[in-house]
N, C-alpha and C positions, 0 to 999 in steps of 0.2 A: 390887535393889529390885523388889518385885512390886507392880504397881498393880492395883486392882480396876476392871475395865471396867464402865462405867455405861451408856453409850449412844452412839449414832452418829447423824449427821444422817439423818432419815427419808427424805430425798430423795437419798440418796447413790447413787453408782455403785459401781464396784469399787475405786477408789483415791482418795487425796487428800481424804478426807472429814472434816469437823469431828467430833471425837470427844471424849468426856469420861471421865476416870478419877478415882478417889480413891486417894491414898496411905494405906494403912491404918495406917502408923506415925505419920505427921505429921498426918493428916486433911486434907492439902492437896488441893484440887481441881486436877487437871491437865487442860489443854485443848490440843487441836490444832484450829486453825481458820485462817481466812483472815488473811493479813497485811494490816493496815490500809493503805489508800492514803494518799498524801501529804495529801490534803484532810482525811481523818479524823484523822491524826496532828496536823495543824496546829490543828484544832478542839479537840483534847485539850489542846494547849499553851495555846491562848487561854483555855480554861476550866479552868485549873489549880485544884486544891483550895485553899481558903483557907489561908493560912499556909505554903504550899509554894512552892518555887522553880519558876519557869517552865521548861518543857522536859521531855524524857523522858531519864532517866539512861541511860548506856550499858548498864547491866546490866538494863534493863527494855525492854519493847516494848509496842505496842498491837496487839491482835488484834480482829477483828470476829466476833462470835458471831451466827449467824442466829437470828432470833426463833423459828423452828421448833425450836430446840434448848432452849428454856425448860423443857420437861418433863424433859429429861435433866439440866439444871442443878439443878432441884428434887430430882430423884432423887439426884444427887451430893451435894447439901447434906444430905439425909436420911442418906445413907450415911456421910458425914463425922461427923455428929452421933452416929450409932450407935457409932462407934469410941471415944467418950468413956468 
């Protein structure tokens, strides 16, 4: 699988940086970011989407995306839509 690189955290160093890609076949947005801490995960569980079971399924996780990554996310959304 080849992913289309979209952007990286503008405040990044040389390793371990939030990054965003788009899968050109599925148009999925793929993110590397910070693992959410326990307080954030618990807040997500407390605020579960209406009609959904509480908790985070084993096959899912919660990540925290820095606000400074919003431009890269917009660019990723545009790239995913162009694949239509």
